[in-house]
N, C-alpha and C positions, 0 to 999 in steps of 0.2 A: 438584417441578419441573413447570412448566407448558409445554404445547405451544401455540404461538401460531398464529393464523390471520391472513392478510393482510387489510387493509382495502381495498386496491386493488392490482390487477395490470395491467401492460401489457407490450408486447413491442417489442423493437427489431428493426431490419432486419439488423443485424450483431451478432455475439456480443459482449456487454459484458464487459469485463475489470476495470473499476474504477468506483467511484461515490463521490461526495462531496456533502454539502450545501455550498452556497456561503456562506462566512462573512459576506460583505458583505450578503447578502440570503438568509436561510435559508428563504424560500419557494421557493428555486430549488435544483435538483439538477443536477450535471454528471456525465456518463457518458462513459467512454472505451471504444471498441470495437476489436476485433481479428479480422480475417478472414484465414485462410490458404488460398490458392488454389494447390494443388499443380500444376495444369496450366499456370500462367503461366510464361513463359520467363525473364523477368528477376527478380532478387532483389526489386526494389522492387515489381513487380507481384504477386509471390507473397503479400506481406503488406500489406494495406490496412486502413484503419480510419476512424474518425470521432470527433468530439467533439460530444456532444449536450447541449443545455441544456433542462431541463424546469422548468416552474413548477407548484407545487402550488396548485390552486384547488379549493375545495370537496372536499378530500381526494383529488383525482385528479391524476395526473401528465400535464401537457400539454406537448408539444414546442413550444418557442418559437424555437429556433435550432439550426443544425447546421453543422459545418465538416468537410469531407473532409480526412483526414490519412493518414499512414502508420499501420500497426498500432500501437496504443497499449498499453504494458505497465503504466504507472503515471502517476498525476497527483497533484500536491500544490499546495495553496495556500500562498502566502508568509505567514508570521506577521507580517511587517513591512508588507506591502501586501496586504491581504486580498482584493483583486480580481484579483491576479496569480496565474495558474495555470501551473505548470511541467508539461510533458508529455514523458514519455520514450517514444521511438518506436523502431520495429524496424529502422530503416535507419541507425543511428549518429547520429541527429539529436536535438537537444533544442530544443523550442519553448516560447515563453512567450505566453500569451494573457491579454487583459483580459476579465474577465467582469463585465458591468455593464448594467443597464437592458435585460435580456432579449436581450443581444447577445453574440457571441463575436468578439473582434477580435485578430488576430495582431499581436503587438508585437515579437517577435524570433524568429529562426530560426537555429540554429547547427548546422552540419554538423561534428560533432566527430570522427567516425570513419568508416571504410569502411562501405559499405552492408551488408556481411555481419555487422557487429557490432550486437547488440541492446542498447539501453539498457534495463535490466531494472527499475531503481528509481531514484527521486530523493528527496532530503530536504533541506529548508532548515535552515541553522544557526539555532538559537534566539537567538543573540546577535550575529551578524555577517552581512555581506552575502556569504555563501558558500552554495553548493549542492553537496551530495554526490551522486554517481551511482555505480551499479554496472553491470557489463557482462557479456555472455554469455561472454567469454573469461576470466572470473575476476578481472578488474581492478576497482579502486575508485579514484575520483578526486574532486578538489575543484575546482569552478569558481568563480572570483571573479565576482560579479554586477556589480562595478564595471568591471573591465578586460575582462570576458568571455573571460578566458584561464584555462586549466587550471593551477592553481598547485601541485598535488601529485597524483601518480598512482602507485599501487603495486599489487602482484599478490599478495594474501593467499590466493587460492583457486585450486585446480587445476581446478575446474569452474565452472559458472555462479555468479556472485555475485548472489544473489536479492534481497538486502535490505540496507539500511543505516540506522543510527540514531545521531544525535549524542548525546553526553552532555548533560545539562541545562545545563552550563556552556559548551558549545560547543567545549571544548578536545580532546575525544576523539571517535572515530567507531567504532562497532561495525559489523561486517558479518557476514553469514551466507551460506554457499554450498552448492551441491549436493554438495560433498565432505564434508558433515556438520560443517564447521568453523565456529566462531564466533571472531571476532577483535576485539580492541580496539587501535586505534592512537592514539598521542599525536600530534596534528596539529601542535603547536608544535615538538616534538623530532623529528618525523617518524620515530617509532620504535614498534615493536610492544610493547604492554604485556601482552597476554594472547592466547593461542591455545589452543583446546580442540577436540579431535576426538572425544573419548570420550563427552561428555555427551548427544549426539544420535545416534540410530540411523539417521538419514536426513538429507536436506538441510535446512538451517536457512532457513526462509522468512519469518520475522517476528521482529522484535526491538523491544522497547518498554522504554525507560528511564523508570521511574516518578518518578525524581527524589527518592525517599525512601530510597535505599540498596538498592532491589530492582530486578531486571531480569527482564522476562518474555520468553520466546521461544516461537515456534511452529515446528513441523517437519512434514515429510512423514510422519514416523513417528506422527502423530496425537496427540502429547502437547504440552500446554501446561506449560512449566516455569517455576518461580520461583527465580531465583538471588539469593543474597546478593551485592550488587554490590561489597562490600569483600573478602570471602573468595573470591568467584567459585565458591562451592559451591552445589549445588542444595539449596534449602530444602524444596521440595515439588513435586509434579507431578500432573497429571490427564489422563487419556485422553479425548479429545473425539469420537472416532469417525470422524474424517476428517482429512486433511492440514490443518494450521493455517496458512492462507495469509496472513491479515492479522490484526492486533490493533489495537484502539483502546480507550483507557480511556473507559468510559461515565460513570463517576463515580469518586470517590476510592477506592471499594472494589469496583468491578465492571468487568469488561472484556468487550468485544464481540469475538468471534472468528469469522472467515469460514473455514469448515471444509470447503471443496471439496465432495466428494460427500456429505458429511453435513449440509450446510446451515449455518445460523448458530447460535451458542451465546452466551448471556450467562452469564458465570462470576463468582461472588462470590469476591473475594480479600480479604475483610475479615479472615479468619484466614489469614495467609500460609502457615501450616503445614498448612492443610486447605482448599484451594480446592474449590468445588462449583458444578455447573451449576444455575442457578436458572430458566433458560428456554431453549427451543430453537425454532427456526423451520425447518421442513422441507418447505415447499412447492416449493422449487427442485428441478427434476428433472435437473439436471446440476451442473457445478462452480460452487459459490458462491465466486467470487474476490473479491467486494467487498461490504462492509456499512458503514454509517456512521450514527452517532448525531447527531440534531439538537443544535445547540449549546446551546440553552436548554431545550427540551422533551426531557428525557433519556429519556422513554419512547417517543419517536418514532424509528423506524429505517427506513432504506431499504436494500435489498440487491438484488443482481443475480446471475444465473447464466448460464453461458456458452453451452452448446450449445442450450438451449431459449430463449435470448434473452429472459429474463424479468426484469422490474423489479417490485419489490414495496415497498409501504408497510405497516408493521406496528407495533404498539404493545404495550408490556408492561402 
């Protein structure tokens, strides 16, 4: 296992919570930030944030645009319109931005819930014009991108619903919560297909459907688990040393894990019965909430950490 050093590091003014390469122009990176101000009087003033757009020139991250927002929990690009970015915010709002030509342009802003409700995660359907979201009150919902209306909303979790993931056919939706529960709902029948509280020893924070019959999950309990998607039994697991906050397939047989206080890990899942850490990045001095692999140069990765406000570029 190799320990990686960064090729470039810079710092943000507000704590970064999520980071993505821009699929329409992978010379660019977008970052969401989240600042909690306990001394502020109103709910909206307590949680502020920003959307930052960087361009990589000569191996360095250069800030080219920024947009003030409410505190950002999650960002996702549309698989149908690669320049469209969905932004989950802390005051019950969902915003859409167009990222193009070194600019950030607000295209839509939806106040879905009371300002006390946090949108914790968002995910686009791979097959239709729908967006899934999860909330701090444990609820999960589906928003039609055509009508801009919530078409389905349910309450699978007793605590925060941290994450959601569509099945590859778009007909089902997984969700994970702080109650250690993972659920699968049939969106056509509007019925629960699977609910498990015993597999994870802490909150379920990341879910990744590989589309090959296996499901990967991350948890606060520091374990990456590989499930058989048909039997829904655990095939194997590996402890990564920190809460597994986000997961991204780096290639067909390896996954990138953002492991909070432990930094980032690259895990080989070539042998699904025996996953192994093949590389680690540990320059982050606080919570690594986001990491992302370049779409074509799979050895190039960007990552961020929260309290030290650090952005890094590194390569395998």
